[in-house]
Each structure stands twice: as C-alpha cells, then as structure tokens.
C-alpha positions as CSV (number, residue, x, y, z in Angstrom):
1,M,22.7,66.7,126.8
2,A,25.8,65.4,127.5
3,L,27.5,68.8,128.3
4,V,24.7,70.6,129.8
5,M,23.4,67.7,131.9
6,A,22.6,68.6,135.6
7,R,25.3,68.5,138.1
8,P,25.2,68.1,141.8
9,E,24.2,71.4,143.2
10,D,27.5,71.9,145.0
11,Q,29.2,71.5,141.5
12,C,27.2,74.1,139.3
13,S,29.6,75.9,136.9
14,T,30.5,79.5,137.2
15,V,31.6,81.8,134.7
16,R,33.9,85.0,134.8
17,A,33.8,88.0,133.2
18,G,36.7,90.0,133.5
19,G,36.4,90.3,137.5
20,C,33.2,89.4,137.7
21,V,32.0,86.0,138.6
22,I,28.4,84.7,137.7
23,G,26.9,81.3,139.1
24,G,28.6,82.1,142.8
25,R,26.4,83.0,146.1
26,R,26.7,86.8,144.9
27,I,23.6,87.7,142.3
28,V,25.3,89.9,139.7
29,L,23.8,92.8,138.1
30,I,24.2,93.7,134.7
31,A,23.0,97.1,133.8
32,G,23.1,100.0,131.1
33,P,21.2,101.1,128.2
34,C,19.6,99.2,125.4
35,A,21.9,101.1,123.1
36,V,24.8,103.1,123.3
37,E,24.0,106.6,122.0
38,S,27.1,108.6,123.1
39,W,30.4,108.9,125.1
40,E,28.7,111.3,127.2
41,Q,25.7,109.0,128.2
42,M,27.6,105.8,128.7
43,L,30.2,107.4,131.0
44,S,28.2,109.1,133.7
45,L,25.8,106.3,133.4
46,A,28.6,103.7,133.9
47,L,29.8,105.6,136.8
48,V,26.5,105.7,138.7
49,L,25.8,102.2,138.0
50,K,29.2,101.2,139.8
51,E,28.0,102.9,142.7
52,T,24.8,101.4,142.7
53,G,26.9,97.9,142.7
54,V,26.5,96.7,139.1
55,G,28.8,94.1,138.0
56,I,29.1,94.3,134.6
57,L,27.9,97.2,132.1
58,R,26.1,96.2,129.1
59,G,25.1,98.3,126.1
60,G,24.1,97.6,122.6
61,A,26.4,98.7,119.6
62,W,24.7,96.7,116.8
63,K,21.0,96.7,117.4
64,P,18.8,94.2,115.3
65,R,15.6,95.8,115.2
66,T,12.0,94.5,113.6
67,S,11.8,97.4,111.3
68,P,15.2,98.5,109.3
69,Y,14.0,102.4,109.6
70,S,14.6,102.2,113.6
71,F,17.9,102.7,115.1
72,Q,20.5,100.1,114.5
73,G,23.5,101.6,116.9
74,L,26.6,103.0,116.5
75,G,28.7,100.2,115.4
76,R,32.1,100.0,115.9
77,E,31.9,103.6,117.3
78,G,29.6,102.3,119.9
79,L,31.8,99.6,120.9
80,E,34.7,101.7,121.4
81,I,32.5,104.1,123.5
82,L,31.2,101.1,125.4
83,A,34.7,99.7,126.4
84,E,35.9,103.2,127.4
85,A,33.4,103.7,129.4
86,G,33.8,100.4,131.2
87,R,37.4,101.1,131.9
88,A,36.8,104.5,133.4
89,A,34.1,102.6,135.7
90,G,36.3,99.8,136.2
91,L,33.3,97.6,135.0
92,P,33.8,94.9,132.5
93,V,31.3,94.9,129.8
94,V,28.7,92.9,127.6
95,T,27.4,93.8,124.2
96,E,25.8,91.8,121.5
97,V,27.8,90.3,118.2
98,T,25.2,89.8,115.7
99,D,27.4,88.6,112.8
100,V,30.5,86.5,112.8
101,R,32.2,88.6,110.9
102,D,32.2,91.1,114.0
103,L,33.5,88.2,116.4
104,D,37.0,89.3,116.7
105,L,36.6,92.8,116.9
106,V,33.9,92.6,119.7
107,M,35.9,89.9,121.7
108,E,38.9,92.7,121.9
109,H,36.4,95.2,123.4
110,A,33.8,93.3,125.5
111,A,34.6,91.1,128.5
112,M,31.7,89.1,127.6
113,L,29.5,88.1,124.6
114,Q,25.7,88.2,123.8
115,V,24.1,86.4,121.6
116,G,20.3,88.0,121.4
117,S,17.0,86.3,121.1
118,R,17.2,86.4,117.3
119,N,20.0,84.8,116.8
120,M,19.8,81.9,119.4
121,Q,19.7,79.4,116.6
122,N,22.6,80.8,114.5
123,F,24.4,78.0,114.6
124,V,27.3,79.3,112.4
125,L,27.8,82.1,115.2
126,L,27.4,79.9,118.0
127,R,30.2,77.8,116.8
128,E,32.8,80.3,116.4
129,I,31.9,81.4,119.8
130,G,32.3,78.1,120.8
131,R,35.8,77.8,119.3
132,S,36.6,81.5,120.8
133,R,36.2,80.3,124.8
134,H,35.2,83.8,125.2
135,P,32.5,83.9,128.1
136,V,28.8,84.4,126.7
137,L,25.4,85.6,127.5
138,L,23.0,83.2,125.6
139,K,19.6,84.8,125.6
140,R,16.5,82.5,125.0
141,G,15.0,83.1,121.6
142,M,11.4,84.6,121.5
143,S,9.6,81.1,120.5
144,A,12.1,78.9,121.6
145,T,11.2,76.0,124.1
146,I,13.6,75.2,127.0
147,E,15.1,72.4,125.3
148,E,16.2,74.2,122.2
149,W,17.7,76.8,124.3
150,L,19.9,74.3,126.2
151,M,20.9,72.7,122.8
152,A,21.8,76.2,121.5
153,A,24.3,76.2,124.4
154,E,25.2,72.9,123.7
155,Y,26.2,74.3,120.2
156,I,28.9,76.5,122.0
157,L,30.0,73.6,125.0
158,A,30.5,71.1,122.2
159,E,33.2,73.5,120.3
160,G,35.2,73.8,123.7
161,N,33.9,76.7,125.2
162,P,32.3,76.2,129.1
163,N,31.6,80.0,129.7
164,V,27.9,79.9,128.6
165,V,25.6,81.8,131.0
166,L,22.1,81.3,130.0
167,C,19.4,84.1,129.9
168,E,15.8,84.0,130.6
169,R,14.4,87.2,128.3
170,G,10.7,86.1,127.8
171,I,8.9,84.3,125.4
172,R,6.1,85.4,122.7
173,T,2.6,84.4,123.6
174,F,-0.6,85.8,122.9
175,E,-0.5,87.9,125.7
176,S,-0.6,91.5,124.6
177,H,-0.2,93.4,127.8
178,T,3.3,92.8,128.1
179,R,6.2,92.9,125.6
180,N,6.5,89.1,126.1
181,T,5.9,86.8,128.8
182,M,8.6,86.4,131.4
183,D,8.6,82.5,132.0
184,I,9.8,82.5,135.7
185,A,9.2,78.8,135.5
186,A,12.0,78.4,133.1
187,V,14.7,79.9,135.3
188,A,13.8,77.0,138.0
189,A,13.7,74.8,135.5
190,V,17.3,75.0,133.4
191,K,18.5,75.6,137.2
192,G,17.7,71.8,137.7
193,L,18.5,70.6,134.0
194,S,21.5,72.2,133.6
195,H,24.8,73.0,135.5
196,L,25.2,76.5,133.7
197,P,24.4,79.8,135.6
198,V,21.3,81.4,134.7
199,V,20.4,85.0,134.4
200,A,16.8,86.8,134.2
201,D,16.0,89.7,131.8
202,P,13.0,91.6,133.5
203,S,13.1,94.4,131.2
204,H,12.6,92.5,127.9
205,G,10.8,90.0,129.8
206,T,7.8,92.7,130.4
207,G,8.6,95.7,128.1
208,R,7.1,97.8,131.0
209,R,9.4,99.4,133.4
210,E,6.7,99.0,136.3
211,L,7.1,95.5,136.2
212,V,10.6,95.2,136.2
213,A,11.2,95.3,139.9
214,P,8.4,92.5,140.9
215,L,9.5,90.1,138.3
216,A,13.5,90.9,139.2
217,R,12.3,89.7,142.9
218,A,10.8,86.9,141.4
219,A,13.6,85.5,139.5
220,V,16.0,86.0,142.5
221,A,13.4,83.8,144.2
222,A,13.5,81.3,141.5
223,G,17.2,80.9,141.8
224,A,18.7,83.2,139.2
225,D,22.3,84.0,139.4
226,G,22.0,87.4,138.2
227,L,19.4,90.1,136.5
228,M,20.2,92.1,133.5
229,I,18.2,95.3,133.6
230,E,18.1,98.3,131.3
231,V,19.0,101.8,132.6
232,H,18.9,105.1,131.0
233,T,19.4,108.5,132.4
234,D,16.3,109.8,130.5
235,P,14.4,107.0,129.4
236,G,12.2,109.2,127.5
237,R,14.5,110.1,125.2
238,A,16.1,106.9,124.8
239,L,16.7,105.8,121.3
240,S,15.4,102.5,121.5
241,D,13.4,100.5,124.3
242,G,12.7,103.4,126.2
243,P,9.3,102.2,127.9
244,Q,11.2,99.1,129.6
245,S,14.2,101.3,130.9
246,L,14.8,102.1,134.6
247,T,16.5,105.6,135.9
248,P,19.4,105.2,138.1
249,G,17.6,106.3,140.7
250,A,14.8,103.4,140.3
251,L,17.6,100.7,139.9
252,A,18.7,101.9,143.2
253,E,15.2,100.8,144.7
254,V,15.1,97.9,143.0
255,V,18.2,96.5,144.4
256,A,17.4,97.9,147.8
257,R,14.0,96.0,147.4
258,L,15.9,92.7,146.4
259,T,18.3,92.6,149.3
260,P,16.1,90.9,151.5
261,V,14.5,88.3,148.6
262,A,18.4,87.5,148.1
263,R,18.9,86.7,152.0
264,A,16.0,84.9,152.1
265,V,17.2,82.2,149.3
266,G,20.7,82.1,150.9
267,R,22.3,84.8,148.4
268,S,23.7,88.1,148.5
269,L,23.9,91.5,146.1
C-alpha cells in the first residue's frame, strides 16, 4: 500500500472540494436528497441546508438501482439542476459518476465526484478519475473488505490523483433489520491504516432514519472527518430512499446533538 500507507497523525491528508476542506479539525457535513427530482426541490433544500451548516450539497443525477424499473434519475438535467442549486446557495456539490463516458460532463458541474458502492471496483472508471485529479468520494463496496476498499483508492492515487476521501456506507451482512450493517470499526481502522480523510454515511449504513442520528454520533466519536446524510423536504414522497431520509428540521437536531460529541474528541462542526 505504497500510497495509502499510514502517516503520522499530524501529516494526515486533507482534500478541498470547492471551498470546503475535508480532513481538518472541522467535521464536514454533506447533505441533500438521494436523487435530484426538480429545480424547486433542490433550490429550497439547498438554501435550508446552507443555514444548517452543511458544507457540501449532494444529489444523484444518475441513480444505479437494483431494479431497472425504479427511478433512474434525471441524468444531465438533474446534474445541471444540482449545480445551479449549489451556486444559488453558495455550496459546492458532489454527485455520483456511473459511466466513464460521463466523466468530463460531471466534472464540469460538480466540485467532487462520487464513486458509488456498485462501482468501487470499476477499475477503468477509477483509473480515469485518477488521471483527472478531480476530488473524489470513494464509497466502500457493499461486500468489500477494508483492504479491497483501500486498494480501490490506490487505483486512483496511483494515476496521480491525491484528492481521495473514503466513505464508509455500511456492508451487507446476514442482519435484516437494517439495510446494511454500519461498520463503525472500519472508520477507526482506516484512520489508522491510511492518511486519507474518512466520511461516514449513516443513511445508507442503516436505511432507517431513526438510526441515522445515533450512528452519526458514533462515527464522529470513532474519528470520521465528515458525515454524508440524506435529507428530503418530504421523505414520504421521495422518489428514492425515502425511509432513510431526514427532514431539514431533523438534520438540525442531529447537528445540535453532534456538537458536544465533536467537542469531546477535539473537533468542531
């Protein structure tokens, strides 16, 4: 692991996405809906999230879904809506790139690329992102070991792109109560194994909105440099991932309860 090998704590890497730095003393909040649904939805949500202290706006334009009949996203239109909402709110945006053919287009609109769980080992895509030098959020594969996850990051780093942030989003186990099993231990483990910043996604990690807050606190206590949380103005009517999405008001409560946890581990929000 020549490039992801551990460094002394005071030399851990930071990654800048727009005006937001991930990996410093401040814990970064990345929030927004699973999928971009409309201009009105994204604009109103982006403005509220900015006031809540969110540093990066998220939203999916292309949505790889288990069923081909599920909502697949708005594609290019959704990407343009997300970018416009981010500019209106003064927030950099992150969105998933699912196809190497869309890479240039997504980089034009997004301050940070997301590689989703299903593409963690899409090595062609990883190499191209590595050549781009564009900031990237690399989600752990749903059945990936920690070593496989770090090796996926290595594909990007080996091509010359140091701007990689790891994202723990839960793994598939025999447990059926939650959508995935949130691996809090992995957050602490990769902080010791790698110099890369680590973000935790308790929304996908549990699939249950009532578990997002406690797992967010646990991730911060374990050393996460940021949190990625799905937020929707009306989760009951969301076109994807409604059961795990918080309302903006619920996110504000999460932030309020996270503040003393962050302070206890020498961080801030």
